[in-house]
N, C-alpha and C positions, 0 to 999 in steps of 0.2 A: 752172664753178661751178653747174653744173644739181643734182648731187646735194644739196648743202645747200640750194639754193632748194626743191627737193621738200621735204625734211624739215620745213624754216622753215615753207613751206605747210601741211605736215601738221600741225604744232605749232599753228600759228595755227587752225585749225580745232576744237581740243581747247583750247589754252589762248592767249589772244591774250596777254595780260598776261605768261606765260612768255617769250612770244617778243621782245616788248618787252624785258623785263629782258636778254636774252642779244643780242637785236639791236642795242641803244642802245651798248652796251659794245663789242661787234665793230666797228662802224663808226667809233666812236672810236677806238679802239684802231688801225685801219689809217689814220686821218686823212683816209676819203673824206669827211667830212661835209659 
């Protein structure tokens, strides 16, 4: 999953809040908490 990681890292630099809003639900959905 390097592609998504790169995208998240890039977005994080621009919008950290946006990443958190997408990252949190993503982890919760997969149950990788």
